[in-house]
C-alpha positions in Angstrom: -23.6 1.2 -3.1 -21.9 3.3 -0.5 -24.1 5.5 1.5 -24.0 9.1 0.2 -23.8 10.6 3.7 -20.8 8.4 4.5 -19.1 9.6 1.3 -19.8 13.2 2.1 -18.4 12.9 5.6 -15.2 11.2 4.3 -14.1 14.4 2.6 -12.9 17.7 3.9 -14.2 21.0 2.5 -11.9 24.0 2.6 -12.9 27.7 2.4 -9.7 29.2 1.1 -10.5 32.6 -0.2 -13.1 35.4 0.1 -13.0 38.7 -1.7 -15.2 41.4 -3.0 -15.3 43.2 -6.4 -17.0 46.5 -7.5 -16.7 48.0 -4.0 -16.4 51.8 -3.6 -13.1 53.3 -4.7 -13.1 55.6 -1.6 -10.3 55.0 0.9 -12.7 56.0 3.7 -14.1 52.4 4.0 -12.7 49.4 5.9 -14.1 45.9 5.5 -14.4 42.7 7.4 -16.3 39.5 6.8 -18.3 37.3 9.2 -18.2 33.6 8.4 -20.6 31.0 9.8 -20.5 27.3 9.1 -23.8 25.3 9.6 -24.2 21.6 9.5 -26.6 19.9 7.1 -29.1 19.9 10.0 -28.7 23.6 10.5 -26.6 23.5 13.7 -23.8 26.1 14.0 -20.4 24.6 13.6 -18.2 27.7 13.5 -18.5 31.5 13.7 -15.5 33.7 12.8 -14.8 37.3 11.9 -12.1 37.8 9.3 -9.7 40.7 10.1 -10.6 44.2 8.9 -8.9 45.3 5.7 -8.7 48.4 3.5 -9.2 46.0 0.6 -11.9 43.3 1.0 -9.7 40.3 0.2 -8.9 37.4 2.6 -7.0 34.2 2.4 -8.9 31.8 4.7 -7.9 28.6 6.4 -11.3 27.2 7.4 -12.3 23.6 6.8 -15.1 21.2 7.7 -15.4 17.5 7.7 -18.1 16.8 5.2 -20.5 19.1 3.5 -22.0 22.2 5.2 -23.8 25.5 4.6 -21.6 28.6 4.6 -23.0 32.0 5.5 -20.9 35.1 4.7 -21.7 38.6 5.7 -19.7 41.4 4.2 -19.4 44.3 6.7 -18.0 47.9 6.2 -17.2 50.8 8.3 -16.9 54.4 7.0 -14.4 56.6 8.7 -12.6 56.0 12.0 -13.2 53.6 14.8 -15.9 55.7 16.4 -18.3 54.7 13.6 -20.1 51.3 13.9 -19.7 48.4 11.5 -22.6 47.9 9.1 -23.7 45.0 7.0 -23.3 45.4 3.2 -25.1 42.1 2.6 -25.2 38.3 3.3 -24.8 35.3 1.0 -25.7 31.7 1.8 -24.7 28.6 -0.1 -24.1 24.9 0.4 -20.8 23.2 -0.4 -22.4 20.1 -1.9 -24.2 22.1 -4.5 -21.3 24.5 -5.1 -18.7 21.8 -5.6 -21.1 19.4 -7.4 -18.5 16.7 -7.7 -15.6 18.9 -8.5 -12.5 19.3 -6.3 -12.6 23.1 -6.4 -15.0 25.8 -7.3 -14.8 29.6 -7.8 -18.1 31.3 -6.9 -19.5 34.8 -7.2 -22.6 36.1 -5.5 -24.1 39.6 -6.2 -24.9 41.8 -3.2 -27.5 44.4 -4.2 -28.4 45.8 -0.7 -25.6 48.4 -0.4 -26.6 51.6 -2.2 -22.9 52.8 -2.5 -22.0 49.7 -4.5 -24.9 48.4 -6.6 -22.6 46.1 -8.6 -20.9 44.6 -5.6 -20.1 40.9 -5.8 -18.7 38.5 -3.1 -16.3 35.9 -4.5 -15.4 32.6 -2.8 -13.1 29.8 -3.5 -13.7 26.3 -2.2 -11.5 23.2 -2.4 -12.0 19.6 -1.4 -9.6 17.0 0.0 -10.1 13.4 1.0 -9.8 12.8 4.7 -8.7 9.2 4.5 -5.4 8.0 3.1 -6.8 7.0 -0.3 -3.8 8.0 -2.4 -2.1 4.9 -3.9 1.4 6.4 -4.0 2.8 8.6 -1.3 6.1 10.4 -1.6 8.0 10.8 1.7 11.3 12.8 1.9 13.6 12.7 4.8 17.1 14.2 5.4 18.6 10.8 6.2 16.8 8.5 3.7 16.5 10.8 0.7 13.5 9.8 -1.4 11.5 6.6 -1.0 8.1 5.4 -2.1 5.5 3.5 -0.2 4.0 0.4 -1.7 1.2 0.9 -4.0 0.2 1.1 -7.7 0.2 4.6 -9.0 -2.8 5.5 -11.1 -2.1 7.4 -14.3 -4.0 10.6 -14.6 -4.3 12.7 -17.8 -3.6 16.4 -17.1 -4.2 19.2 -19.5 -1.4 21.7 -19.1 -1.8 25.2 -20.4 0.2 26.0 -23.5 3.5 27.7 -22.7 4.3 31.1 -23.9 8.0 31.9 -24.7 9.4 34.8 -22.7 10.7 37.8 -24.6 14.2 39.2 -23.7 12.4 42.0 -21.8 10.3 39.5 -19.9 13.4 37.5 -18.9 15.0 40.7 -17.5 11.9 41.5 -15.5 11.6 38.0 -14.1 15.3 37.9 -13.1 15.1 41.4 -11.5 12.0 40.6 -9.5 13.4 37.2 -8.3 16.7 38.8 -7.3 14.8 41.3 -5.1 12.7 38.5 -3.6 15.7 36.4 -2.7 16.5 38.6 0.2 13.1 37.5 1.7 13.5 33.8 0.9 11.9 32.4 4.0 8.9 34.7 3.9 8.2 34.4 0.2 8.5 30.6 0.2 6.3 30.3 3.3 3.7 32.4 1.5 4.0 30.3 -1.7 3.6 27.0 0.1 0.7 28.2 2.2 -1.2 29.3 -0.9 -0.3 26.0 -2.7 -1.7 24.0 0.2 -4.8 26.1 0.2 -5.4 25.5 -3.5 -4.4 21.8 -3.4 -4.9 20.6 0.2 -4.3 16.9 -0.7 -0.6 17.8 -1.3 -0.1 18.1 2.5 -0.7 14.3 2.7 1.4 13.6 -0.4 4.4 15.6 1.0 4.1 13.6 4.2 7.1 13.9 6.5 8.8 16.2 4.1 6.3 19.1 4.6 8.9 21.1 6.6 11.5 20.8 3.8 9.3 21.5 0.8 10.1 25.3 1.0 13.7 24.6 0.2 13.0 22.2 -2.6 10.6 24.7 -4.3 13.0 27.6 -3.8 15.9 25.7 -5.4 13.6 24.7 -8.3 12.6 28.3 -9.0 16.1 29.5 -8.5 17.5 26.9 -10.9 14.8 27.8 -13.5 15.4 31.5 -13.4 19.1 31.2 -13.6 18.7 29.4 -16.9 17.4 32.7 -18.3 20.3 34.6 -20.0 23.0 32.6 -18.1 25.7 34.8 -19.7 24.6 37.7 -17.5 25.2 35.8 -14.2 27.7 37.3 -11.8 28.2 34.3 -9.5 30.8 36.1 -7.2 28.2 38.7 -6.2 25.5 36.1 -5.3 26.0 34.9 -1.8 22.8 32.8 -1.3 23.0 29.0 -1.3 22.0 27.2 -4.4 23.6 29.8 -6.8 24.8 28.3 -8.9 23.0 25.0 -8.0 25.3 22.7 -6.1 26.4 19.9 -8.3 26.5 16.3 -7.3 23.3 16.0 -5.3 21.3 14.6 -8.1 19.3 17.8 -8.6 21.2 19.8 -11.1 18.5 21.0 -13.6 14.8 21.8 -13.8 14.3 18.4 -15.4 15.9 16.8 -12.3 13.6 18.6 -10.0 10.6 17.7 -12.1 11.5 14.0 -11.8 12.1 14.5 -8.1 8.6 15.9 -7.5 7.0 13.4 -9.8 8.6 10.7 -7.6 10.0 8.4 -10.3 13.0 7.3 -8.4 15.5 10.1 -8.3 17.4 9.8 -5.0 19.5 12.7 -3.7 22.8 11.7 -2.1 23.7 13.2 1.3 
């Protein structure tokens, strides 16, 4: 039987999000969070202060090879910079117990030491990825070779998808209106989307392989294709200058179904 310590060190644990709830509604407070990672032997691995915010919510990109203990201290400052930072409270937890065999975990810890916020809670999200190349099927995309698959036998995995809810006509109008506004910020919005996606599912970075720099464009075209299927009779193609509208035909990716097959890696090969 493999040694448990070896198995623990073969995975990477990611701290992806820290936030607080039930904090004071006053705008006079600013917040920051001190993060400390400790080894299983109690040695300090990392100390970091998250940036100060008006709202105590942070996307985090901290990871550790193997399990560790995480110590979080929520700090607040009332008023301007002349006032010192004060500790609202500290929480300590181990990644091994928190994940408990799962690939991700959402945790909530009460902080009862701040009189101004007796119901305060510190919320944390952890994810886990495998450090070694254990995936049996790896999709690699390149501009010259299109799509190819490394050798290996893919393992079938049963996934429970949430039940879809049909959009009303009003919902469709709202979705299209929001998307049309975001399109002007294409690079920024897709960078944010991919960053959050990799925080939630860090193993995807390995699966995307050499294509990681191109995935923003693929996801953008998928979303754009899907949204332009809503009320297509209202489209004004002449007034839409961005590429991919309407989707360029002949590249093998002309529908949402095509993109689904492309991401699933079942052999769709774009032509260049």
